[in-house]
N, C-alpha and C positions, 0 to 999 in steps of 0.2 A: 504493500499499500504506499502511496504519496501523499504526504500531507504538506501544507505550508510551515506548521510549526508543530513539533511533538516536544512535550514537555514530560520527560521522565526521570527516573529514580527519586520520586517523591516519596518521603517517609509516611507522611499522613495527608490525605486529600479529603478536605471536608466536603461534604455534599447533602447540605439542607435538602429535605424533602419537598418536592413541589406538587401539590393536591390539586390546584386551582383556586385554592383559598388560603388563607393565613392559619398557621399553625397555632390550635387553641390548647389550653390545659395541658393533658398528660403527652399531647403531640409534641409540645414544646421540649420535652424531657427527652426526645429521640433525635438523635444526630448519626447519620452515616459517616463513618470516618474509614476509608479505605487506605490501608497500609501497603506498602511495596507498590506503588499505583503510577500509573501513567495516564496521558489524554493528548488528543490530538485536535489540531484547529486547522480549517481550511476556509477561505472567504470570511475571516472574522467569526465564525462559528464552531461550536465544539463539534466534531464528527465522529469521535471514539473516545471511549474511557475503559480502560481495562488494568491488566497488572503490567507492572515493568518488565516481566518476564517476557510477554508477549509482544511487547514494543521493541525489544531487540531487534526483530525482524522487520520493522518500519523503515521506510525511508520517508524524509522529510527536508524542504529547503533550509529549515533551521532546526537543530536539536537545541532545547534547554535542559541542561541538567540541574536538578533542584537540589542536587546534594544533601539528599535524606532530608529536606526541610518540609515543613508544613506549607502546602497551598489550600487556598481558600477562594471561594468567590469574593468579589471586590465587596467592600463594605459599602452600606447604604446608610446615609445620614438623613431620616426623614424629617427634621425640624431644624432649621438654621435661618438666621437673620443675616444674611451674608453681604448684603448690599447697605452701607450706611457711613455717613461721614463722621468724621473726628474721632476722639477717644475720649474715654472718661476715669483715666487713670486717678487723677486729683481727688474723686470720690471715695477713693479707698481708705485714705486716712480719716476722712469724716465717718465712714462706716466705722472704722475702728475706735473711734471716739465717741461712737453710740450716736450720733446724730440721727435723727428720725429721717426717712425718706422724704417726708413731706417738706421738713426743713432743707433738705437737700435740694429738693424740687425749687423751693421758694428763693433760693440763693441762685438759682439759674443752671442747676444740674439736672441730674435725672434723664429721664426720657426726652423731655422737650428739649434739652442742650444737643441730644443726638438728631432731633428732629430740626432744630435751626442748622446743626452742621451739614445735615443732608440736603436741607434746602438750599444752602448757600454754594455746596460743591457742584462742580461743573459735571456733564455725564461722563466725560472722559477720566476725571479725578475719581469718581466713584468706580469706574470701571478698573482703573489700576489698583486702588485700594481692594477691591473686590477681588481681583486677579490674585494679588499676593495672598489673601486667607485662603483663596480656593487651592493655590498651588500647595500650600500647607496640610490642607485636608487630603489632597491626592496623596502627598508624601507619606502620609499616614496609613494608608491603603484605601481611601474611600473613592469610590467610582462613579456613584449615583448620590446624589444631593437634591434635597429641597431647600428653596430660597425664597423667604416672603419679602414683600414689600413692607409698609407699615410704619417710616419713619418719615413720611411726607405729610400725612392726616391733611391733605389737599390736593385737588387734580394733578397739579404739574408735577410736584414732587413724587407723588404714588406712580405716575406714569414713567417718570425718568428711573426711578428703581426698576420698575418691570422692564423697562428698555435696557438697562444694564444687564439683567439676568438674561434676557434673549441675545443679547451680543456675547455674553458669556457663552453660551450655548454654542452660537456660532463660531467661536475661535477655539474653544478647548474640545477635546475627543470625548471627555465624560459627558453624563446625562445630568441636566438640571432641571428639576420640575419646580414650576413658578406659581407661587401663591400671592393671590391678592390679600393683604391684611389690614386695608385702609382703616375698619374699626379697631385699632390697636389700643388707642387711648382718646381721650377727650381734649382738644384744643382748649385753650384758656378762653379764646374768644366765644366758645360755646357752651360755657358753663351756664347751666339752667336751660341750654338749649340742645339738650343731647340727641332728642329725637330728630331735630332739624339737622344735625351733623350726620345721624344715621341715614337719613335720607337723601344728603348729599353724597355719603359713599355708596349707597345702592344705585344712585344716579349714575356712577361710573362702571356698574358691571356690563353693561351692555357695550360700551365703548371698549371696555378691555376685552371682551369676547371676540369683538368684531376685528380687533387688531390682533389676536390671537397673543394677548400678553401673559396671560395666565390659566392655569389648569385648574386651580383650585381657590375655592374664596374660604377665608378663616376669620373669626372674630375674638376678641378676648372677652369672654364672660366670667365677670367676677365683680364682688363689691368694690363698689366707686367707680367701675367702668361700664360695662353693658350687662342688662339684666338677662334672665332667661326668657322673657317676653321680646326683648328687642333681639336678642340673638337669633330666637326662633323665626322673626321677621326677616333679619337679613340673610340668614341660612336658607329659607324658603326662597327668597327673591333669587339668590345666588344659583340655587338648583334649577329654578324655571328659566335661568339664562345659560344653563348648561354646564354650570361649573361643578367639579367635585367639591365635596364639603369636609372641612377640617375645623377644630374649635379648639381654643385655648381655655381649660375646664378646669374646674375646682381645684385650682391652685393654693388658695388661701381658705376660702369658705365652701362648704358643700351645697352649692346653689342648685346642683342637677345638671349640671353641663354633661356629665357621663351620660345620664338618661336621655337628655334632649339630642345627644349624638347618634346614640343607639335608635331612637325613635325617628331620626330622620335619615338613617342608612348613611352617616358621614364615614368616610374613609377612615378617619382617625378622631380619638379625643386625646389631647396632649395636656401634661404636666399630671394632673389628678392625684396631687399630693392629698387632697382633703376629699377624694369620692367616697360616696356614701355605700354602705353595703346594697342598697338598691341599684345604685348605680353599676355598680361591679356585676351585681346579678344580670342586669339589663346587657351589658358590655358580654358577658358570658354568653348571652342567647342571641347575639347579632354579630355580624361580620365586622364590626367597628373595631378597629385596633387600638389599644391602648399605649399610646406613645409616651414614654416616661423619661425624665429628664433630671437624673439624680445630680449631674455636674451643676446645676442651679440651685438644688438645695444646698450643695456642698458649698458653692461659693458665696451664698446669702448667708453661711453660717447657721444654718437651720439644723435642728436634731429630727425632725419628723420627715420620714421620706414617705412617697408613694408605696402603696401596700402591694408590691409585687408579689409577694408569695399568695396571698389570699387571692389575688387576681387571677394567676395562673393555676392554683389548686381548685378554685371554684369554675375554671374552664373559659378564661378570656384568653384572647391573643394579645401578647405584648411585645413591642418593638422598643428600642433604645434610640436616643439622639444626643446630640451634644447642646442643641439650644443656642449655638454659638451667637453671641450678641455682644454689644460693649458694655452692657450695663450690669446683668445677672449671671452671666456664663461665658468667660473670654478664654475659650479654648477649642482649637480646629480638631483637636485629637480624640476621635473616637475610640480610640485603644484606652484612654484614660476612663472613658465612661463604662467600658467593660469592666473595668476594675472596681469602679465605684459599684457598679450593679452586682458584683460579686461581694463585696465588702459591706454594702449598706442596704442594699435590696434582697440580699441572700438568695440570689438567683446562682443556679448551678452552670458551669461552663457551658454544657449542652444548651439550656436556655439561653445563655447569653449570645452564643454563635446564631442560634436562629433568631434571635431578637434584632441584631445588626446586619442580618442577611436577608433570608425570604419574608419575615414577617415586616421589616422596615420597608422593603419593595412594597408589598401590598398597602401598606399604609400610605403611599404616594401613588398609587396605580400604576406600579412598575413590576407586578407579581410575576407578569408573563416573559419580561424581559431581564430583570435583575435578580439578584438574590441568591441563585443557586449556578450549578455548572452541571449541564446536562446535553445529550446529543440533541443538536438542532438551536440551542440557546447561543445568545451571543457570548464571546469569551472574553468576560471581564474577570480577572483574577489577580491575586497578589500572593507572591512569594516571600514566607515569613523567614526570618532569621531566627527561627526555633525548630526545635524536633518534637515537640509536643503541644497540641492545641489548647491545653490547659494552662500552658506555661504565660500566654498573654494576659489573662485577667489577673494572674498570679504577680508577676513582675510589672509593676505599675510604673507610669510616669516617664516612660521612654518609648522611642520609636521601633517597633520590632521589624516594621516594613523591610525587605530587602529590595523588592522590585514590584512594579505595579504594571498592569496590562489591560488595555481595552479592546476589545474586537480583537484580540491575538497580537497585537503590536504594545511594545514598550513604551510607558508614557514617562514613566519615572525609575529611577534606580540610584540607590545609594553607592556614591563613588567611593574610591580610596581616598583616606587623608580627610575625610569629613566634606568632600566637594558633593555637589548634587546637580542633578539635571533633570529638567522637565521638557518634554515636547509639547506645544501646543497646537501642532497640526492634526487636522483631523484624517 
């Protein structure tokens, strides 16, 4: 047999199960790990998977010796705020001093400072900044990413963010799913007029869909932001306009965001630190994926994490994401999130791998394209500089990726002496 690429001498090949749906409950505990494995790629797709012994008789234009390392599908990060202006490192000292968030906001910090910086940045400046962060994500093994707007809170800046995401998708070989998060916060000019602001954001849905600028619509449903009733109104309008649905839900208070997401058939409900027992029950009975963000809880210095164990044990589908953003989770490293899931969410290694691959793909509508390796699927994969898949959640805070491939083509590799290389070409 002749192939474009033959990856052989794989110590452990991680093969999350694809069933057409996200993995739920007990299914998340199951992870196929094929040892002494090999697989082949032609025309950007996996064409054969088998043993290393079988592969010895095959021919290929390129043969990649995995050196008995772990190989997995490319990681999927289903919740990021990739495009934004400015930074907020000056707020860290204020947080350490115990200054309340509302006071930070009053001093010109918080999300409104990011909104102002994003508004003032040019499209090119936002593109360059987002490119930097995107390349760092890729270097940590992520090949499929969701990116939200939400730092505009008005038409021009929201559209500018979404245009940046579209340009990133055109320039980089990775897959970026775009989400419109116009109702991310309430601008000061709309205090007492929240419903008017929500109407303005709903008024953008048709234009965004016509310009093909976003795949999903999202809203921040939380005390002091948008209520369940307001969130339902926005998400129903988004659904009528052809958007997939996502929701920032039950992060602080159990308002019923998980219940709303499940009842509307949302692709995901995200955060869920305060999700109720009823919300978890409804998630377990739906196809809505619970996207958990332990990095945010960690960065904010809180002790109460989302109840991942109950969610999985009760039969829900769980995914993990970075929530990369400038205010509450400043990391592009999904491997770090895997470690936090083990340490703080008490998830097993098998559950964690399923949560950052196939379940994360389903959470952003990419279940048929990303999240696993199988014959006929796109060959997005990572060679890890470890020999056991359990080692990555165990050894935290460093980058274990050795090389990253999209459609069978290398796009990043760790070079000798700490040098790095990333290909931008499609």
